[in-house]
TIDOTOR-227805 format. One record per residue: residue number from 1; chain; y, x, z of N, C-alpha, C, CB in turn. Coordinates in pm, whole numbers, plus 50000, padded with zeros to 5 digits. Glycine has a CB too. Layout:
N
<r NUM; A; <Y; X; Z>; <Y; X; Z>; <Y; X; Z>; <Y; X; Z>>
...
//
This chain:
179
<r 1; A; <38107; 46225; 48982>; <38226; 46144; 48968>; <38200; 46007; 49026>; <38269; 46134; 48820>>
<r 2; A; <38296; 45954; 49093>; <38286; 45825; 49157>; <38310; 45714; 49055>; <38387; 45815; 49274>>
<r 3; A; <38218; 45619; 49046>; <38231; 45512; 48949>; <38352; 45424; 48978>; <38104; 45427; 48948>>
<r 4; A; <38398; 45421; 49102>; <38515; 45339; 49134>; <38639; 45389; 49062>; <38538; 45337; 49285>>
<r 5; A; <38636; 45513; 49013>; <38750; 45569; 48941>; <38734; 45554; 48790>; <38767; 45715; 48976>>
<r 6; A; <38634; 45480; 48747>; <38605; 45471; 48605>; <38719; 45416; 48522>; <38484; 45388; 48583>>
<r 7; A; <38805; 45333; 48580>; <38915; 45277; 48502>; <39014; 45385; 48459>; <38986; 45170; 48583>>
<r 8; A; <39015; 45499; 48527>; <39102; 45609; 48488>; <39047; 45684; 48367>; <39121; 45704; 48605>>
<r 9; A; <38921; 45664; 48337>; <38856; 45743; 48235>; <38871; 45685; 48095>; <38712; 45757; 48266>>
<r 10; A; <38882; 45555; 48087>; <38893; 45492; 47957>; <39011; 45399; 47954>; <38765; 45418; 47922>>
<r 11; A; <39051; 45364; 47836>; <39168; 45280; 47821>; <39143; 45143; 47881>; <39207; 45268; 47675>>
<r 12; A; <39238; 45095; 47959>; <39229; 44964; 48022>; <39330; 44871; 47955>; <39253; 44972; 48175>>
<r 13; A; <39279; 44778; 47878>; <39365; 44682; 47811>; <39324; 44543; 47859>; <39354; 44694; 47655>>
<r 14; A; <39422; 44459; 47887>; <39389; 44326; 47939>; <39309; 44246; 47838>; <39517; 44250; 47975>>
<r 15; A; <39231; 44154; 47887>; <39137; 44077; 47809>; <39200; 43948; 47755>; <39013; 44043; 47892>>
<r 16; A; <39310; 43960; 47682>; <39372; 43841; 47623>; <39298; 43807; 47495>; <39523; 43864; 47596>>
<r 17; A; <39250; 43687; 47488>; <39184; 43640; 47367>; <39287; 43576; 47276>; <39071; 43540; 47401>>
<r 18; A; <39303; 43623; 47154>; <39400; 43564; 47064>; <39352; 43429; 47014>; <39427; 43657; 46946>>
<r 19; A; <39445; 43344; 46978>; <39409; 43216; 46920>; <39377; 43235; 46773>; <39523; 43112; 46940>>
<r 20; A; <39276; 43166; 46727>; <39243; 43160; 46585>; <39221; 43298; 46522>; <39352; 43087; 46512>>
<r 21; A; <39136; 43381; 46580>; <39110; 43514; 46524>; <39017; 43510; 46405>; <39053; 43605; 46630>>
<r 22; A; <38950; 43396; 46382>; <38861; 43386; 46267>; <38936; 43377; 46136>; <38772; 43266; 46282>>
<r 23; A; <39059; 43327; 46138>; <39135; 43309; 46015>; <39265; 43387; 46023>; <39163; 43161; 45989>>
<r 24; A; <39256; 43517; 45997>; <39378; 43596; 46004>; <39474; 43560; 45891>; <39345; 43745; 45999>>
<r 25; A; <39600; 43590; 45914>; <39701; 43565; 45810>; <39678; 43661; 45695>; <39844; 43581; 45867>>
<r 26; A; <39770; 43671; 45605>; <39750; 43751; 45485>; <39692; 43887; 45516>; <39880; 43768; 45412>>
<r 27; A; <39726; 43995; 45526>; <39656; 44121; 45545>; <39565; 44123; 45668>; <39756; 44232; 45556>>
<r 28; A; <39434; 44124; 45644>; <39338; 44124; 45754>; <39363; 44241; 45847>; <39195; 44128; 45701>>
<r 29; A; <39390; 44356; 45792>; <39409; 44475; 45875>; <39529; 44459; 45967>; <39427; 44599; 45787>>
<r 30; A; <39638; 44400; 45919>; <39756; 44381; 46002>; <39726; 44287; 46118>; <39871; 44326; 45919>>
<r 31; A; <39656; 44176; 46092>; <39629; 44081; 46198>; <39533; 44138; 46301>; <39573; 43951; 46140>>
<r 32; A; <39441; 44224; 46259>; <39346; 44285; 46352>; <39419; 44380; 46446>; <39235; 44360; 46276>>
<r 33; A; <39519; 44451; 46396>; <39590; 44547; 46479>; <39662; 44480; 46595>; <39689; 44625; 46395>>
<r 34; A; <39697; 44354; 46581>; <39769; 44284; 46688>; <39674; 44233; 46795>; <39849; 44169; 46630>>
<r 35; A; <39543; 44241; 46770>; <39443; 44192; 46864>; <39397; 44307; 46953>; <39322; 44129; 46788>>
<r 36; A; <39353; 44276; 47073>; <39303; 44377; 47165>; <39185; 44450; 47101>; <39261; 44312; 47299>>
<r 37; A; <39202; 44577; 47069>; <39102; 44654; 46996>; <39025; 44748; 47087>; <39167; 44731; 46885>>
<r 38; A; <38946; 44690; 47175>; <38861; 44768; 47262>; <38741; 44683; 47301>; <38938; 44817; 47388>>
<r 39; A; <38647; 44746; 47369>; <38532; 44671; 47420>; <38492; 44728; 47555>; <38413; 44676; 47320>>
<r 40; A; <38433; 44645; 47641>; <38392; 44693; 47774>; <38271; 44784; 47763>; <38361; 44574; 47868>>
<r 41; A; <38275; 44894; 47833>; <38165; 44990; 47828>; <38036; 44930; 47886>; <38202; 45119; 47904>>
<r 42; A; <38050; 44831; 47971>; <37934; 44772; 48037>; <37839; 44701; 47939>; <37979; 44674; 48143>>
<r 43; A; <37886; 44664; 47820>; <37795; 44599; 47725>; <37690; 44696; 47673>; <37874; 44540; 47608>>
<r 44; A; <37714; 44825; 47689>; <37620; 44926; 47640>; <37500; 44945; 47733>; <37690; 45059; 47621>>
<r 45; A; <37502; 44882; 47849>; <37392; 44895; 47945>; <37279; 44797; 47919>; <37444; 44877; 48086>>
<r 46; A; <37284; 44725; 47809>; <37179; 44628; 47776>; <37068; 44696; 47698>; <37237; 44512; 47696>>
<r 47; A; <36967; 44618; 47661>; <36855; 44672; 47584>; <36890; 44684; 47436>; <36732; 44583; 47600>>
<r 48; A; <37011; 44647; 47398>; <37056; 44655; 47259>; <37100; 44797; 47224>; <37170; 44556; 47234>>
<r 49; A; <37095; 44829; 47096>; <37152; 44957; 47052>; <37304; 44947; 47066>; <37110; 44991; 46903>>
<r 50; A; <37372; 45058; 47058>; <37518; 45058; 47073>; <37583; 44972; 46965>; <37572; 45202; 47066>>
<r 51; A; <37540; 44988; 46841>; <37597; 44909; 46732>; <37569; 44761; 46753>; <37539; 44956; 46596>>
<r 52; A; <37447; 44727; 46788>; <37412; 44586; 46811>; <37498; 44525; 46921>; <37265; 44572; 46846>>
<r 53; A; <37515; 44597; 47030>; <37593; 44546; 47143>; <37739; 44524; 47104>; <37583; 44641; 47262>>
<r 54; A; <37797; 44620; 47034>; <37938; 44610; 46996>; <37957; 44495; 46897>; <37988; 44742; 46935>>
<r 55; A; <37872; 44486; 46796>; <37884; 44380; 46697>; <37865; 44243; 46762>; <37781; 44400; 46584>>
<r 56; A; <37767; 44231; 46849>; <37742; 44104; 46919>; <37863; 44065; 47003>; <37616; 44114; 47007>>
<r 57; A; <37920; 44160; 47074>; <38037; 44132; 47157>; <38156; 44088; 47072>; <38075; 44256; 47239>>
<r 58; A; <38184; 44163; 46966>; <38298; 44130; 46881>; <38278; 43998; 46807>; <38322; 44242; 46781>>
<r 59; A; <38156; 43968; 46770>; <38126; 43845; 46695>; <38130; 43723; 46787>; <37988; 43856; 46627>>
<r 60; A; <38065; 43730; 46902>; <38053; 43613; 46989>; <38167; 43597; 47088>; <37924; 43620; 47064>>
<r 61; A; <38210; 43706; 47149>; <38312; 43698; 47253>; <38453; 43704; 47196>; <38292; 43809; 47353>>
<r 62; A; <38473; 43778; 47090>; <38606; 43789; 47029>; <38621; 43704; 46904>; <38635; 43933; 46995>>
<r 63; A; <38510; 43649; 46854>; <38513; 43560; 46737>; <38563; 43629; 46610>; <38600; 43439; 46766>>
<r 64; A; <38530; 43757; 46592>; <38568; 43829; 46472>; <38469; 43798; 46360>; <38574; 43981; 46498>>
<r 65; A; <38516; 43805; 46238>; <38428; 43793; 46121>; <38364; 43930; 46096>; <38507; 43741; 45993>>
<r 66; A; <38260; 43931; 46012>; <38197; 44059; 45978>; <38296; 44150; 45907>; <38073; 44036; 45889>>
<r 67; A; <38382; 44093; 45826>; <38481; 44173; 45754>; <38576; 44241; 45852>; <38561; 44084; 45655>>
<r 68; A; <38622; 44168; 45953>; <38712; 44225; 46053>; <38642; 44335; 46134>; <38764; 44116; 46146>>
<r 69; A; <38518; 44308; 46171>; <38441; 44408; 46247>; <38419; 44533; 46161>; <38304; 44350; 46293>>
<r 70; A; <38391; 44512; 46034>; <38369; 44624; 45942>; <38493; 44713; 45933>; <38331; 44573; 45802>>
<r 71; A; <38611; 44651; 45931>; <38735; 44729; 45926>; <38752; 44808; 46056>; <38857; 44636; 45903>>
<r 72; A; <38727; 44743; 46168>; <38745; 44809; 46298>; <38647; 44925; 46320>; <38729; 44708; 46410>>
<r 73; A; <38521; 44903; 46281>; <38417; 45004; 46305>; <38398; 45098; 46186>; <38286; 44936; 46336>>
<r 74; A; <38465; 45069; 46076>; <38454; 45148; 45953>; <38308; 45154; 45906>; <38509; 45291; 45974>>
<r 75; A; <38248; 45035; 45898>; <38110; 45021; 45855>; <38100; 44911; 45750>; <38017; 44991; 45975>>
<r 76; A; <37986; 44900; 45687>; <37960; 44799; 45585>; <37933; 44663; 45652>; <37839; 44841; 45495>>
<r 77; A; <37998; 44555; 45607>; <37977; 44423; 45668>; <37831; 44376; 45662>; <38065; 44322; 45600>>
<r 78; A; <37759; 44414; 45556>; <37619; 44373; 45545>; <37534; 44438; 45654>; <37563; 44408; 45406>>
<r 79; A; <37561; 44564; 45681>; <37491; 44635; 45789>; <37518; 44567; 45922>; <37533; 44783; 45794>>
<r 80; A; <37642; 44525; 45942>; <37680; 44461; 46067>; <37613; 44325; 46082>; <37831; 44445; 46074>>
<r 81; A; <37597; 44252; 45972>; <37530; 44123; 45976>; <37383; 44141; 46016>; <37541; 44053; 45840>>
<r 82; A; <37319; 44243; 45962>; <37180; 44271; 45997>; <37171; 44310; 46145>; <37122; 44384; 45907>>
<r 83; A; <37261; 44395; 46190>; <37262; 44437; 46331>; <37284; 44318; 46423>; <37372; 44543; 46355>>
<r 84; A; <37372; 44228; 46385>; <37397; 44109; 46466>; <37271; 44021; 46474>; <37515; 44028; 46408>>
<r 85; A; <37203; 44005; 46361>; <37079; 43927; 46360>; <36974; 43986; 46453>; <37022; 43918; 46219>>
<r 86; A; <36961; 44118; 46451>; <36865; 44185; 46539>; <36907; 44169; 46686>; <36853; 44335; 46503>>
<r 87; A; <37037; 44179; 46711>; <37088; 44163; 46848>; <37062; 44022; 46901>; <37239; 44194; 46854>>
<r 88; A; <37082; 43922; 46816>; <37057; 43782; 46855>; <36910; 43761; 46890>; <37100; 43686; 46743>>
<r 89; A; <36821; 43829; 46818>; <36678; 43818; 46845>; <36645; 43881; 46981>; <36596; 43886; 46733>>
<r 90; A; <36700; 43997; 47008>; <36672; 44068; 47133>; <36740; 44003; 47254>; <36717; 44212; 47122>>
<r 91; A; <36862; 43953; 47234>; <36940; 43896; 47343>; <37015; 43772; 47292>; <37040; 44002; 47401>>
<r 92; A; <36953; 43654; 47302>; <37015; 43534; 47246>; <37141; 43487; 47321>; <36915; 43423; 47246>>
<r 93; A; <37151; 43516; 47449>; <37266; 43469; 47527>; <37388; 43558; 47504>; <37232; 43466; 47676>>
<r 94; A; <37506; 43498; 47522>; <37633; 43569; 47509>; <37651; 43665; 47627>; <37751; 43470; 47502>>
<r 95; A; <37735; 43766; 47609>; <37771; 43852; 47721>; <37853; 43768; 47818>; <37850; 43979; 47673>>
<r 96; A; <37824; 43783; 47945>; <37893; 43701; 48046>; <38038; 43747; 48063>; <37820; 43708; 48181>>
<r 97; A; <38117; 43660; 48120>; <38258; 43694; 48146>; <38268; 43808; 48246>; <38334; 43571; 48199>>
<r 98; A; <38168; 43821; 48335>; <38167; 43930; 48432>; <38159; 44064; 48360>; <38048; 43914; 48530>>
<r 99; A; <38071; 44074; 48263>; <38057; 44198; 48186>; <38185; 44223; 48107>; <37934; 44192; 48092>>
<r 100; A; <38237; 44119; 48045>; <38355; 44133; 47959>; <38481; 44165; 48037>; <38375; 44007; 47880>>
<r 101; A; <38484; 44136; 48166>; <38604; 44160; 48247>; <38611; 44304; 48299>; <38608; 44064; 48363>>
<r 102; A; <38512; 44384; 48268>; <38510; 44523; 48313>; <38637; 44595; 48271>; <38387; 44595; 48257>>
<r 103; A; <38690; 44676; 48363>; <38813; 44749; 48331>; <38786; 44875; 48250>; <38886; 44786; 48459>>
<r 104; A; <38664; 44923; 48253>; <38630; 45042; 48175>; <38606; 45001; 48032>; <38506; 45114; 48233>>
<r 105; A; <38692; 45050; 47944>; <38688; 45007; 47806>; <38694; 45127; 47712>; <38803; 44910; 47778>>
<r 106; A; <38645; 45106; 47592>; <38650; 45209; 47489>; <38728; 45151; 47372>; <38505; 45255; 47445>>
<r 107; A; <38829; 45223; 47323>; <38906; 45171; 47210>; <38823; 45177; 47081>; <39037; 45251; 47193>>
<r 108; A; <38842; 45081; 46996>; <38769; 45078; 46869>; <38821; 45184; 46772>; <38779; 44941; 46805>>
<r 109; A; <38933; 45243; 46803>; <38990; 45347; 46717>; <38908; 45477; 46719>; <39133; 45377; 46759>>
<r 110; A; <38811; 45490; 46809>; <38730; 45612; 46815>; <38629; 45620; 46702>; <38658; 45621; 46949>>
<r 111; A; <38602; 45508; 46635>; <38501; 45506; 46531>; <38557; 45554; 46398>; <38443; 45366; 46515>>
<r 112; A; <38475; 45632; 46329>; <38513; 45680; 46196>; <38388; 45691; 46109>; <38587; 45817; 46204>>
<r 113; A; <38406; 45725; 45984>; <38295; 45730; 45890>; <38206; 45852; 45912>; <38347; 45730; 45748>>
<r 114; A; <38259; 45956; 45972>; <38185; 46082; 45987>; <38082; 46078; 46098>; <38280; 46194; 46012>>
<r 115; A; <38107; 45997; 46202>; <38018; 45994; 46318>; <37945; 45861; 46330>; <38097; 46021; 46446>>
<r 116; A; <37824; 45867; 46384>; <37752; 45744; 46413>; <37823; 45673; 46529>; <37602; 45772; 46448>>
<r 117; A; <37785; 45550; 46554>; <37847; 45473; 46662>; <37826; 45544; 46796>; <37788; 45330; 46668>>
<r 118; A; <37702; 45585; 46823>; <37673; 45652; 46950>; <37744; 45786; 46961>; <37522; 45671; 46966>>
<r 119; A; <37751; 45861; 46852>; <37822; 45989; 46854>; <37970; 45968; 46886>; <37807; 46060; 46719>>
<r 120; A; <38030; 45867; 46827>; <38172; 45840; 46852>; <38196; 45802; 46998>; <38223; 45728; 46759>>
<r 121; A; <38109; 45719; 47054>; <38123; 45677; 47193>; <38110; 45797; 47287>; <38018; 45570; 47229>>
<r 122; A; <38006; 45876; 47266>; <37982; 45991; 47353>; <38093; 46095; 47337>; <37844; 46055; 47323>>
<r 123; A; <38139; 46118; 47216>; <38249; 46211; 47194>; <38373; 46167; 47269>; <38278; 46224; 47044>>
<r 124; A; <38403; 46037; 47262>; <38520; 45984; 47332>; <38506; 46003; 47484>; <38538; 45834; 47298>>
<r 125; A; <38390; 45967; 47539>; <38372; 45979; 47684>; <38371; 46126; 47727>; <38241; 45911; 47726>>
<r 126; A; <38314; 46210; 47645>; <38310; 46354; 47676>; <38452; 46412; 47674>; <38220; 46429; 47575>>
<r 127; A; <38536; 46364; 47584>; <38674; 46412; 47579>; <38754; 46369; 47701>; <38742; 46362; 47452>>
<r 128; A; <38701; 46275; 47776>; <38762; 46230; 47901>; <38705; 46307; 48021>; <38740; 46078; 47920>>
<r 129; A; <38646; 46421; 47995>; <38591; 46511; 48097>; <38479; 46449; 48179>; <38700; 46554; 48189>>
<r 130; A; <38401; 46363; 48118>; <38283; 46309; 48186>; <38165; 46402; 48160>; <38252; 46165; 48137>>
<r 131; A; <38081; 46417; 48259>; <37962; 46500; 48241>; <37856; 46421; 48165>; <37906; 46548; 48379>>
<r 132; A; <37753; 46493; 48118>; <37646; 46427; 48045>; <37577; 46321; 48131>; <37544; 46530; 47996>>
<r 133; A; <37555; 46353; 48258>; <37486; 46257; 48346>; <37573; 46133; 48373>; <37448; 46325; 48478>>
<r 134; A; <37704; 46151; 48384>; <37793; 46036; 48403>; <37792; 45946; 48280>; <37937; 46084; 48433>>
<r 135; A; <37800; 46008; 48163>; <37797; 45930; 48039>; <37664; 45856; 48029>; <37819; 46022; 47915>>
<r 136; A; <37556; 45925; 48060>; <37422; 45865; 48053>; <37413; 45742; 48142>; <37315; 45967; 48093>>
<r 137; A; <37471; 45751; 48260>; <37471; 45637; 48352>; <37551; 45520; 48295>; <37528; 45678; 48488>>
<r 138; A; <37664; 45549; 48235>; <37751; 45445; 48180>; <37688; 45373; 48063>; <37883; 45504; 48138>>
<r 139; A; <37615; 45445; 47977>; <37561; 45384; 47856>; <37410; 45365; 47859>; <37598; 45468; 47736>>
<r 140; A; <37349; 45389; 47974>; <37206; 45363; 47993>; <37118; 45446; 47899>; <37178; 45216; 47972>>
<r 141; A; <37147; 45574; 47891>; <37069; 45668; 47810>; <37028; 45787; 47898>; <37149; 45716; 47685>>
<r 142; A; <36933; 45862; 47851>; <36892; 45984; 47919>; <36998; 46092; 47899>; <36752; 46032; 47868>>
<r 143; A; <37029; 46173; 48002>; <37129; 46280; 47985>; <37095; 46377; 47872>; <37145; 46357; 48114>>
<r 144; A; <36968; 46400; 47847>; <36929; 46490; 47738>; <36963; 46429; 47603>; <36779; 46522; 47745>>
<r 145; A; <36951; 46297; 47592>; <36990; 46228; 47469>; <37140; 46242; 47447>; <36949; 46078; 47475>>
<r 146; A; <37216; 46225; 47555>; <37362; 46238; 47547>; <37398; 46379; 47501>; <37428; 46207; 47684>>
<r 147; A; <37334; 46479; 47557>; <37361; 46618; 47518>; <37330; 46639; 47370>; <37277; 46715; 47605>>
<r 148; A; <37214; 46591; 47325>; <37174; 46607; 47186>; <37272; 46539; 47091>; <37034; 46551; 47164>>
<r 149; A; <37311; 46417; 47123>; <37405; 46343; 47039>; <37540; 46414; 47035>; <37421; 46198; 47090>>
<r 150; A; <37582; 46468; 47148>; <37708; 46540; 47156>; <37704; 46664; 47065>; <37739; 46581; 47303>>
<r 151; A; <37595; 46738; 47071>; <37580; 46857; 46985>; <37580; 46818; 46838>; <37451; 46932; 47020>>
<r 152; A; <37512; 46709; 46803>; <37508; 46663; 46664>; <37649; 46627; 46616>; <37414; 46543; 46650>>
<r 153; A; <37725; 46563; 46702>; <37864; 46526; 46667>; <37948; 46650; 46645>; <37927; 46437; 46778>>
<r 154; A; <37929; 46752; 46729>; <38003; 46877; 46712>; <37971; 46943; 46579>; <37971; 46974; 46827>>
<r 155; A; <37845; 46940; 46539>; <37806; 46998; 46410>; <37869; 46922; 46295>; <37653; 46999; 46395>>
<r 156; A; <37871; 46789; 46305>; <37928; 46707; 46197>; <38078; 46726; 46183>; <37898; 46561; 46221>>
<r 157; A; <38146; 46737; 46295>; <38292; 46750; 46289>; <38337; 46894; 46276>; <38355; 46689; 46412>>
<r 158; A; <38250; 46987; 46313>; <38286; 47128; 46309>; <38379; 47168; 46422>; <38351; 47159; 46178>>
<r 159; A; <38390; 47082; 46524>; <38478; 47110; 46637>; <38400; 47105; 46767>; <38595; 47011; 46642>>
<r 160; A; <38438; 47190; 46858>; <38380; 47188; 46991>; <38446; 47076; 47070>; <38396; 47326; 47064>>
<r 161; A; <38367; 46990; 47132>; <38422; 46883; 47213>; <38469; 46942; 47344>; <38319; 46769; 47237>>
<r 162; A; <38593; 46916; 47376>; <38650; 46971; 47499>; <38581; 46911; 47619>; <38802; 46945; 47506>>
<r 163; A; <38536; 46996; 47707>; <38469; 46948; 47827>; <38516; 47024; 47948>; <38318; 46959; 47812>>
<r 164; A; <38452; 46998; 48060>; <38501; 47052; 48187>; <38482; 47203; 48199>; <38432; 46984; 48302>>
<r 165; A; <38550; 47261; 48293>; <38553; 47407; 48313>; <38414; 47462; 48344>; <38649; 47443; 48426>>
<r 166; A; <38333; 47387; 48418>; <38201; 47436; 48455>; <38116; 47465; 48331>; <38130; 47336; 48544>>
<r 167; A; <38124; 47379; 48233>; <38045; 47401; 48113>; <38096; 47520; 48035>; <38045; 47276; 48025>>
<r 168; A; <38226; 47540; 48030>; <38281; 47656; 47961>; <38232; 47784; 48027>; <38435; 47652; 47960>>
<r 169; A; <38229; 47784; 48161>; <38179; 47901; 48233>; <38032; 47924; 48203>; <38201; 47885; 48383>>
<r 170; A; <37952; 47818; 48201>; <37809; 47836; 48175>; <37786; 47885; 48032>; <37733; 47706; 48199>>
<r 171; A; <37870; 47843; 47938>; <37858; 47892; 47800>; <37891; 48040; 47794>; <37949; 47813; 47705>>
<r 172; A; <37988; 48084; 47872>; <38023; 48227; 47876>; <37907; 48307; 47930>; <38149; 48251; 47961>>
<r 173; A; <37843; 48255; 48034>; <37728; 48324; 48093>; <37612; 48329; 47996>; <37685; 48256; 48223>>
<r 174; A; <37591; 48221; 47922>; <37482; 48219; 47824>; <37504; 48320; 47714>; <37466; 48081; 47764>>
<r 175; A; <37627; 48335; 47668>; <37654; 48431; 47561>; <37637; 48574; 47611>; <37796; 48411; 47505>>
<r 176; A; <37665; 48599; 47740>; <37644; 48733; 47796>; <37496; 48763; 47803>; <37707; 48745; 47936>>
<r 177; A; <37417; 48658; 47838>; <37271; 48677; 47849>; <37208; 48697; 47712>; <37207; 48557; 47918>>
<r 178; A; <37268; 48639; 47607>; <37212; 48651; 47473>; <37234; 48792; 47417>; <37274; 48547; 47380>>
<r 179; A; <37335; 48865; 47465>; <37369; 48996; 47412>; <37269; 49101; 47447>; <37503; 49039; 47460>>
//
C-alpha cells in the first residue's frame, strides 16, 4: 500500500485547538465530545509506548486533564499520570507541529475497557484493510508483534477482525491442510 494514500485509511479531522480545554463547563463528558477526538498516528513512531505517546500528546498538545484523558481512553487517571511521567522522562520535548499536522489520524472512540491500547489501535487499523506489515510500519513495531496483538484482540472480543481477501484465502488453505 502506498503511504501517500494513508489519509484514506484513517479519519481525517482538522487540527482545531479549542480554547480553554483545561476547564470544561459543567459535564466533562459533554465538553470533551465537542473537542477534536483523535490523534495523529505519527506520534506512535517514537520510542514511547502507545499509551505513553497518546497521553503525552493529549496532555501537552491538547491540554487535557488526566480526568478528561481517562474518559476518552476509558482508563484510570492515576495510571495515565504514571504513564505521562514515564513519557516525560523518555522524551522531555513536546511533539512538534509537523508530527501533529499529520492527516493520518486515529479516533479516540476506538478505545474500550476490553482491549489494551495497542490492541485497540491495531484492531482499528486492521479493520481498515491494512496488512500487518503496513500497520507495523505506521506504528514502528515488528509485523509479528502486530499479528500477535491482533490475535490476542480477537480472542478477547470473540470476533474475527475483518481483513483483506488474501488472508481469508490463506486461512481457507490452512484449514484444508489441517484436515
